[in-house]
C-alpha positions in Angstrom: 171.4 -23.0 149.3 169.1 -21.5 145.5 168.2 -17.8 145.3 165.9 -16.7 143.5 165.0 -14.0 140.4 163.4 -11.3 141.1 160.2 -11.2 138.7 160.5 -9.4 136.4 158.6 -6.2 136.4 155.9 -5.9 133.9 155.2 -3.4 131.1 154.0 0.6 132.1 151.1 0.0 128.8 151.1 -4.1 131.4 147.0 -4.8 132.3 146.6 -4.1 136.0 145.4 -8.0 137.8 143.4 -7.0 140.0 141.2 -10.4 142.2 137.5 -10.3 141.6 136.7 -9.0 144.7 138.9 -6.1 144.8 137.4 -4.7 141.1 134.2 -5.2 143.3 134.9 -3.1 145.2 136.4 -0.3 143.5 133.0 -0.7 142.3 130.5 -0.8 144.8 132.6 2.1 146.2 133.6 4.5 143.1 129.9 4.5 141.3 127.3 6.7 144.0 126.3 9.2 141.9 125.1 11.7 143.9 121.2 13.0 144.9 119.5 14.5 142.6 118.7 17.3 145.0 122.7 17.9 145.6 123.1 18.2 142.0 120.5 20.9 141.6 121.7 22.6 144.6 124.5 22.5 142.9 123.8 24.1 139.4 121.4 27.1 141.7 125.0 27.9 143.0 125.8 29.7 140.6 123.3 32.1 140.1 123.4 34.9 141.2 121.9 35.8 145.0 118.3 37.1 143.7 118.4 34.3 140.7 119.0 31.9 143.4 116.2 32.2 145.9 113.9 33.3 142.6 115.1 29.8 141.7 114.1 28.2 145.2 110.6 29.3 144.5 110.7 28.7 141.3 111.2 24.6 142.8 109.0 24.8 145.7 105.9 26.0 142.7 107.3 22.3 140.7 106.4 20.5 143.7 110.5 19.9 144.2 109.5 20.2 148.1 113.4 17.8 148.8 115.2 20.2 145.8 114.4 23.8 147.2 115.2 22.3 150.6 118.4 21.4 150.1 118.8 25.0 147.6 117.9 26.3 150.8 120.3 25.3 152.4 123.1 25.2 150.8 122.4 28.7 149.9 122.0 29.4 153.5 125.6 28.0 154.4 126.9 30.0 152.0 125.3 32.9 152.6 125.1 33.0 156.0 124.3 36.3 156.6 121.6 36.8 154.0 117.9 37.1 155.8 115.8 33.7 154.2 112.8 36.8 152.6 109.4 35.2 154.7 108.1 32.7 151.8 110.8 30.9 152.6 111.4 30.5 155.9 108.9 26.8 156.3 111.5 24.9 154.3 114.1 25.8 156.2 112.0 23.3 159.0 113.4 25.3 162.2 
């Protein structure tokens, strides 16, 4: 009966070999950019409340309705107790 020796461990700086399908799957999962409106809403969320509402109005005036809606929805999530100004309520839909 012959015993096989365990393969030698790779040095810490050796490249990790991965199969092509596994690499494609990693690339597919890793490269999922955030939607632009979501990124804009994240930037708006750093503003004080009043400035944030003004930024939503500016987005609406610029024709960026998706960005204005996303930002206002984020505002409502962040400040659920806040009263939404009458002029911005149509962006929420319901």
